[in-house]
C-alpha positions as CSV (number, residue, x, y, z in Angstrom):
1,X,0.7,-4.2,34.7
2,X,-1.0,-6.9,32.0
3,X,-4.6,-7.1,31.8
4,X,-6.2,-9.3,29.3
5,X,-9.4,-8.9,28.1
6,X,-11.6,-10.9,25.5
7,X,-8.6,-12.5,24.9
8,X,-6.7,-9.3,24.3
9,X,-3.9,-8.7,26.5
10,X,-2.4,-5.0,27.2
11,X,1.0,-3.7,28.7
12,X,1.9,-0.7,30.3
13,X,4.0,1.0,27.6
14,X,6.8,1.5,29.4
15,X,7.2,-1.5,31.3
16,X,10.0,-4.2,30.4
17,X,7.7,-7.4,29.6
18,X,10.7,-9.1,27.7
19,X,10.2,-12.6,29.7
20,X,6.2,-13.2,28.7
21,X,6.6,-15.7,26.0
22,X,5.0,-13.9,23.3
23,X,6.9,-11.0,23.4
24,X,9.9,-13.6,23.5
25,X,9.0,-14.5,20.2
26,X,9.6,-11.2,19.1
27,X,13.5,-11.7,19.6
28,X,13.3,-14.1,16.3
29,X,13.0,-11.5,14.2
30,X,14.4,-8.3,13.2
31,X,11.9,-5.2,13.1
32,X,14.6,-3.1,12.4
33,X,13.3,0.7,10.8
34,X,10.0,-0.8,9.8
35,X,7.0,1.4,11.2
36,X,3.9,-0.6,11.6
37,X,1.5,2.1,12.8
38,X,-1.7,-0.6,12.6
39,X,0.3,-3.7,14.3
40,X,1.3,-6.3,12.7
41,X,1.4,-10.1,12.9
42,X,4.2,-12.7,14.0
43,X,3.8,-15.9,11.7
44,X,5.8,-19.0,10.9
45,X,6.2,-19.7,7.2
46,X,8.2,-22.6,6.7
47,X,10.0,-22.5,10.2
48,X,10.9,-19.2,10.2
49,X,9.2,-16.4,11.9
50,X,7.8,-13.9,9.6
51,X,6.6,-10.4,9.9
52,X,3.3,-9.5,8.2
53,X,1.8,-5.9,9.0
54,X,-1.0,-5.3,10.2
55,X,-4.1,-3.1,8.4
56,X,-6.4,-0.6,10.1
57,X,-9.0,-3.0,10.0
58,X,-7.1,-5.3,12.0
59,X,-6.7,-2.8,14.4
60,X,-10.0,-1.9,14.8
61,X,-11.2,-5.6,15.1
62,X,-8.7,-5.8,18.0
63,X,-10.4,-2.9,19.7
64,X,-13.7,-3.6,19.4
65,X,-13.1,-7.5,20.3
66,X,-11.6,-6.2,23.9
67,X,-13.7,-2.8,24.1
68,X,-16.9,-3.6,22.0
69,X,-18.0,0.4,23.5
70,X,-14.6,2.2,23.0
71,X,-14.6,5.8,21.8
72,X,-14.6,5.7,18.1
73,X,-11.2,8.0,18.3
74,X,-9.1,5.5,19.0
75,X,-9.1,3.8,15.6
76,X,-7.3,6.7,14.1
77,X,-3.8,6.9,13.9
78,X,-1.1,9.5,15.2
79,X,-1.8,9.0,18.8
80,X,0.0,5.5,20.6
81,X,2.2,3.7,17.4
82,X,4.4,1.1,18.1
83,X,8.7,1.7,18.8
84,X,10.0,0.4,15.7
85,X,12.7,-1.8,17.7
86,X,8.9,-3.7,19.1
87,X,9.9,-2.7,22.7
88,X,6.9,-0.8,23.5
89,X,4.7,2.4,22.3
90,X,5.1,5.9,21.5
91,X,2.9,8.9,21.8
92,X,0.2,9.2,24.0
93,X,-3.4,10.1,23.7
94,X,-4.4,13.3,23.8
95,X,-7.7,14.7,22.7
96,X,-9.4,11.5,24.1
97,X,-11.5,11.5,27.3
98,X,-9.8,11.2,30.4
99,X,-8.4,7.9,31.5
100,X,-7.7,6.5,28.1
101,X,-3.9,5.2,28.0
102,X,-1.4,4.3,25.6
103,X,-0.7,0.4,25.7
104,X,0.8,-2.4,24.0
105,X,-1.9,-4.6,22.7
106,X,-1.5,-8.5,21.7
107,X,-3.8,-11.7,20.2
108,X,-1.1,-14.2,21.3
109,X,-4.1,-16.7,19.6
110,X,-3.6,-14.5,16.2
111,X,-0.1,-13.6,16.5
112,X,-0.8,-9.7,16.4
113,X,1.1,-7.5,18.8
114,X,0.0,-3.5,18.5
115,X,-0.3,-0.4,20.3
116,X,-3.7,1.3,21.2
117,X,-5.3,4.2,23.1
118,X,-7.3,2.0,25.4
119,X,-9.3,2.8,28.6
120,X,-7.4,2.6,32.2
121,X,-9.0,-1.1,33.4
């Protein structure tokens, strides 16, 4: 399932969306074993795609853009985090209100990739 909300696209973390154009762009870089708890940006520097780690503020802005009234617990770490291979998210949303799920998040217009506990659409 793919859902878009206010310019942020959410993907179920256990599904394969390798054919989505923004996720195909990840093939151009190697994420290796690096962890990006707040997500990352995929940017073009001199014709080469590079990964720039996101910040907690980047993550917070993305969530507020999509869900202006989201539960503030969603801003904390330790719940839903990107897999090191960039293929999805791991973790869960225990401690959140019923109906929150761990999903991949993408702000395609700025090249931001991350994961978050978000309410079901």
